[in-house]
N, C-alpha and C positions, 0 to 999 in steps of 0.2 A: 742421603739425608734430605729431609723435607726443606722446601724453599720458604716455608712459613712457620711461625711459632704461634700457637694458640695459647692465650692467657685466660685463666678462669679464676673465679672468686672462691671463697670458703665453701659455698654451696655447690661447687663444681659446675657453675653456670658460666658460659662464655662471656668474657669482658671485651676482648678485641683480638683480631688476627693481625700479626705484624708480618708484612711481606718482605721479600728479599731486599727492597730498597731501605728498610728500617733496620735490618740485621747487620751488626758489625762483626760478630763472631758467634758461631754455634758449634759446640763440640758434644757429640753423643758417644758414650762409651758403654760397652756391655762386656762383662767379665764373669766367669764362673770358675770355681776352684776345680782342680783335676779330680779330687775325690768326691765332688758333688755334695759336700757336707753343708754348703751354704747356698741360698738362693742367688740367682744372678745379681751381681752388682751392676745395676743399670742406672747411669747418671747422665744428666744433661747440664751443660754450662753454656749460658747465653748472655751476650751483650747486645743491646738494642739502643736506638736513639731514645732519649728521655721522652716519656709520655705519661702524663698524670693519670690516664685511664688505667694503667697497669701497675702503678707504683705499689698498690696493696694487693696485687695478685697473690693467690695462695697455691695455684697449680699452673703448670704449663704443659703443652702437649705438642707432639710432632706427628705428622701423618706417615705411617709405614707403607701403606698401599691404599687402594681405593676403598677398602672396607674396614681398616683398623688404624688405631693410633697407639702410640706409647705416651703415657701421661706421667708427669713427675710432680711430686710435692716439693714446693720451694722451701729449702732449708736455710738459705742465706741469700741476702741481697745487698747491693751497695749502689751508690749513685755518684761515681766519680766523673767530673768534667763533662757534663752534658749527655751522659749515657746512663743506662740502667743495666746492672749486671746481676744475673740470677744463677744460683746453683740449685739443682734439684735431684732427688732420688726417686726411683720408681714408686708411685703412690701405693701400689698393691702391697709392698712390703710393710708399710706403716698401717694401712687399712686392715689387712688380714691378721695383723698382730692383735687386733681388738675383738676378734670372734674366737670363742672357745670350743674346742672339741672335747666333750665330756668323757666319752668312753666308746672306743671302737676296737674291735678285735677281729679283723678280716682273716679268713682262712682260705688259702688257695683261690684268691679272687684276682681278676685282672686289675692292672693299674688304673685303667679307666673307671672301673667300678669303685675302687677305693677312693680315687680322686673325687668322684661324684658324691660319695658319702661324706668326705671331708668338707667339700664346698656346700653340702646341705646345711651345715651349721651357719652359713651366711644368710639364711632365710631367702634363698633364691636371688640374692644380689649378684652372686658370681656363678658361672657355669663352666662346664668342661667343653672345650672345642676339640680340635684335632688331637688325636693320641696315636702314636706310632703303634701299628697293630702287631709288630714283632716283639714288643716288650713282654717280659715273662709274668706269669701269675705270682702273687706274693701272699705272705702271711705275716701278721705283725700285731702290735698293740699300740694304740694311740690313746693316751689317757691324760685328761686334764692338760692338754696342750693348746696353744693358740693355733688357729688355722695356718698361720705362717710357719710355725715350728712343725706342724704335722706335714706340710708340704716339703719342708727341709728333710724330714725323716723319709718321706716318700722318695725323694731324689736319691737317697743312698742305696735304693734297690736298682740303680743303673739307668736313671733317666734325667732329663734336664727340662726345666719348666720356664716358659715365657708368659708374660702377662700383657693382655691387650684390652682395648676398650673402643667403643664407637661413640663419636660425637655426632648427634643429629640435631640440626637447628642450633639451639644455644645451650644444650645440656648433654650429659652423658646418658646414653640410653641402653648400653650393654657393656658388661665386663666379663671377661673369660680368660681361661688359661689354655695353653697348648703344651703338649708333652712330647718330647722327642728323645731318641736314644742319645744323640749328640747334636748340638746346634752348630758349633763353630769348629775352629782348629786350635791346637795348643799354641800359645804364644808367651814370650817373656815380657811383653808390654804390660804395664800396670798403670791404671789411672789412680792418682792420689787425690782424695777429697780436698778441695780448696786450692789445688795447684794452679788453676787458671785465674784465680781472683786477683785483681790488681790492688784492691783496697776494700776490705769489708767494713762498712760503716755501722751496719746494724745486722743482727742475726736473729732469726726466729727458729725455735726448736720446739716442736709439739710432739715429738716421737714418743715421749714417755708420759703423755697426758691421758688419764683414764677417768671415766665418769661412773663406772660400775665395778664392783669388786666381788669375786667369789672367795670367801674366807675359808681357809682350811687349817685346822690345828693339829695337835699331836695325834698319832695313830692310836686307835683303841687297842688295849691289851687283849690278845687272843692266844692262849696257850703259852708257848715259849717266846713269842715275839709280839709284833704289832700289826694290826690289819688296817682297815680303812680309816682315814683321818676323820676327826670330828668336824662337823659343819654346823652352821646356825639355821638350818632349814626349818626347824620346828619352833624357832624363836619369833615372836611377833613384836614389831615396833610400830608405834603410832606417835606422830608429832604432837597430837592432842594430849598425850600422856607425858610429854616432856622428852621423848626420844628425838634424836637429831634428824631422822628420816622415817618415812613410812615403809614398812616391809611386812607383808602378810605371811602367815604361816604357810609352809610348803614351798617357799621360794628360797633358793640357796644363794641369792645374790642381793646386794643392796646397791641402789642407784641414787645419784644426785641429779634429779631431772633438769634442774636449772642449768647445770653445766653441760648436760647432754644437748640441750637446746642451743647452747653456744658453740660447743666444740665436738658434738657427736659426728658420727660418720654420715655423710650425705647419702640418702637412699634415692633410688631411681624415681620413686613416687613423690619426691620433694620433702619427705620427713627426715628427721635425724635419728640415728640409732645409737644406743649407748656404746661407749668404748670400754670394753671389758677386759679385766685381767684376773689372774688367780694369785692370791696372796697367801703364802704358807707361813704360819707362825708356830714353829716346832714346840714351843714351851707351853702353849695354851691348851688346857685340858677341859675347860668349862665352856660350853657353847654360848652362854650368855656373855662371858668375858670376851670370847672370840668376836 
């Protein structure tokens, strides 16, 4: 376990490094299900001496080795009796839930190739690092899934994924995944979220916040069943015409840019990217209503 905790703001910029003399408790736990149906449950629980510079921290990180860090999104914090306590979950699980894989159908391709194609939907924000060369070739379908869910599906082919990043100077400069056949050993120990908290005075939860939506309605009738779902790609919105947002024809998503500026995903170039999700409305048959 690292002897220092790195605290970062909403833009993933370094606020302060708390050394061993400031740390009261630090518990890092990594767990993955035996059937690999879920991404690793990677958590960090930290208590440090009170410090106003980190009271509003959004992320924290620990050094894994000379070249990489594990970073955590702070989901709960408290300030009991002269200390600050934070609970965090691996930031990748939240961040990668907001990138959408539209349509992938790999056939007999290596897991590394498939992972690279999945992460291609992050616009080069994430890359593939080490991949176990003994993993088998796979075939499958990844259709309108978040990158997070696509990686979950990839794991069911017999691999396990870890997430890493690099802090250089005062910001994140690299984010990548590594893929192994098996990372650890089977254990009956289980970390329960919140079990180390003495007193939660306030809680922040941004895991379900999105600033962009791909809308999908009822499937179009084809023969005896239904085919592709309707979308609003060909609908144009203009705020100048009284519409709530601007959306040009040919775009299958709508975005609230002011919210992206506040809550978007911090990019390595300093900008913010929309947090996107797919919303399915089974009963909507008209693209304009959708």
